[in-house]
N, C-alpha and C positions, 0 to 999 in steps of 0.2 A: 189811491186807495179807493176801492168801491164803497158807495154810501152803507151797504149792509155791513161791510167790515168796521167802518168808522161808528156806525151805531152801536155794534157789539162792543168795541172797545170803550166807548163813552160810557155805555151802561156798566160795565165792569168797573170804571174807576168811580162812578156815583154809587154803585152798590158797595164797594169796598171802602171809600173815605166818606160816604154819607152826602157829601156836597163837593161840587168841582167848580172851578172857576173857568170862565171861557178863554181867558188868556193862557192859563195852564193847558187846556185841551188843545189850544192852537199850537203851542210849542211841542206837546206830547205827540201829536198826530202830524205835525210838519203841514198843517193846512191854514188857510186864511181865517180871519176873525168872521168875515161874512159867511163861510161855510160853516163854522161852529154854530153861529147864531141860527142859520137855517136848521141844522141838524138838531139843536136843542128844542127849536121851535117845533118841529115834526115829532120829536119824542114826547114832548109835553102834550100836544094836540092828540096824540094816540094814547094818552093816559098812563105812560110809562115812567115819567119824572114829572116834578114840579119845578117850574122856572122860578129863580130867585134872583135878587139883584147880583149882577156880574157873573151868573152862571145857572146852575141847576142843584137839585137836591133829590134825595131818594125819598119817595113816597111813604115807605115804612119807617124812615127816620123822623119825618115830620109828624106822621099821623099813625103811630104804632098800633092804637086800638082798633083801627079800621080793619076787619078781617079780611077785606078785599086786597089789602097790600101785602104782598109777599115779602117775608123778611130773608133778606139775602143769608145764606149760610147757616139757617136757622138750626140745622142738627149740631153743626160745630158750636153755636153759641149756647145751645142747651148743655152740651158737654162741658163747656167752660164754666156755666153756672154751677153745675153740679160739683165741680171741683172747688170753685170760690166757696161754697157752702162750708166746706171743712175748715175755713178759717174763722167761722162765725160761732162764737159761744155765747152761753146764757150771760145776760146783764152786761154785755159789750155795749160801748157807744159807737156807732158807725156812721160814716158820711159818705153819701154817693152823689154822683151827677146822674145823668140819664143815659138814653140810648137802649137799642134793643136787647143787648146782653144783659145790662142791668136790669131791665123788666122781666127777662127770663128767670134770673135770679130771684127777684121779688115773688114771682109766682111760686117758686120752689121751696121757700123757707117753711120748715116744719111748723105746724100749728103750734106745737107746745114750747116753741123757742120764746125767750123773754129778752128783749134787747130794745135799745133805743135807736132809732134811725133818724138822723138829719139829711135833708136832700135838698138840692137845688131845682129838681126837677118835679113839676106838678104831677105829671104822669107817673113817675115812680112812687110819690106818694100816695096816689089814689091806689095803686097796686098793693103797696106795702100795708095800707089801712085795712085791707081784707083780712088781715090776720090780727085776731083780737088781743093777742098777748104781746103785741109790738107797740111802743110808743113812736109815733111819727111826728116829727117836727119839719115843717117846710121852711126854709130860708128865701123869703121873698124879695122880689125887686122888680126891675123892668123884665118882661118876657121877651126872650129872643124867639121871634116866630120861626126863624129857620132851624132852630134846635129844639124848641120847647124846653127851655133852661132859663132860670132866673138869672139876670146878670145886672151889672152896674155897680156904683160905690156903695150902696147900702148893703148889697150881699156881701161884698167883700169885708166891710166894716163887721158885719155880724160874723163872718168866718174867722175873723181876727181874734174874736173873743172865745172860740173853742180849741179844745186840745183832745180830739177823739182817738179812740183805741185803733181803728182801722179806717182806711177809706178805700173805696171801690170805685176804680175809674176805668171807663171804656177808652179805646185808643183810636184816634184816627190814623196815627202813625207812630211806629216806635222803631229805634235803631240804637246800636251801640254808640256810634258816632255822634248822633243828634240827640239822643233821649227821647222824651215823649214831646211830639210836636203837633200842631193844629194849624189851621189856616184863618180862623176867625179871632181876631184880636181880643174882644170882649169875653169870649168864652175861655181863651187862653188866660186871661187876668183871674177869671174866677177859679179855674182849675189850678192855678199856682196858689191862690189863697187856700184852696181845698187841700193841697199837698202840704202847706205849711201848717195847716190846723190838725195834722194827723201824725200820729207816733208811728204808724205802720202804713205803707202805701201798696196796694195791690192794682196792678195793670191786667185788664181782661182785653185779650185781643186774638182774633183769629189769625192763624199763621200767614195768611197774605198780606196782613198789615204790618209784619215784622219786616226789618231792613228795608223800610221806607221812610220818608221824612216829608213833612209840609214846611211852610215858610216861618212859623214862628214857634219858638221852644216854649214849652211849659216847664220842664226841668230835664237835668241830665239823668242818665241812667243810674247813678250812685244815690239818687234820692228814692229809687224804687226798691222794695223789699221783696216783692213777689211778682212773677210774671206767670200768668195763668193762659194757656193755650189750649186747643183741642189735642195737641200732640202729646205723646209720652214725653216725660222730661228728658229721657236719654236719646231722643231723636237727634239725628246728625244735623237736622235743620236748625236746631237750637244752640249749636256748638258755640256760636259767637256770644252768647249770652251767658254761659256758664262762668260765673265767679263767685268768690266766697260770700259776697254781699247780697247777691240776688238769687233766691230760691225759685225754682222752676216747679211748677205744679202741672 
């Protein structure tokens, strides 16, 4: 495989899943660990990705407020955010994590909406705080620099005291067989606590992330109440996700 092809595939994986591990890229592309390291080094030096421990991450995921960082599938994420707004009503208590789709939703919230938002994302908190009618509460702990989310035991303990109306979760990967999955152990533990703290759970995911899975499970599909994608609910691509317990938006 030519280097240009490898770089294109690596960029797609990083844009799609926000972060990739070198070991997974080696298996996916059937190339040596040394080749992966060289490719990631070149991509990082050209400013396309950020090198992190064990792999690389999307620049827009790590620093979404930097206008120079292009957000992958931005039009699709805006469409998902618009659909997710339909779930949010006055006086609701809502819990969110972070990510570019959640930030797009935070920007779109109507100025007259009155609600309380808890979040483990400092960036989501800053964006939500621009709305004067929202009460915004940040659940703090150790900051995961690779995802800009608060993690750790203190966060999980605080979440255990909550029972919110709705949580809004971005997706790294989502499938019928494996449910909602991710690759980062600490983030998975926080997201598990978020799901357990919520009466209703909505997953916001571009269609490319569906029918994919990562190493660690957050929750099975039966824990999810809403799946929000850029596709119409009747799309044949969503056929596997149609069941009586999961509402497609």
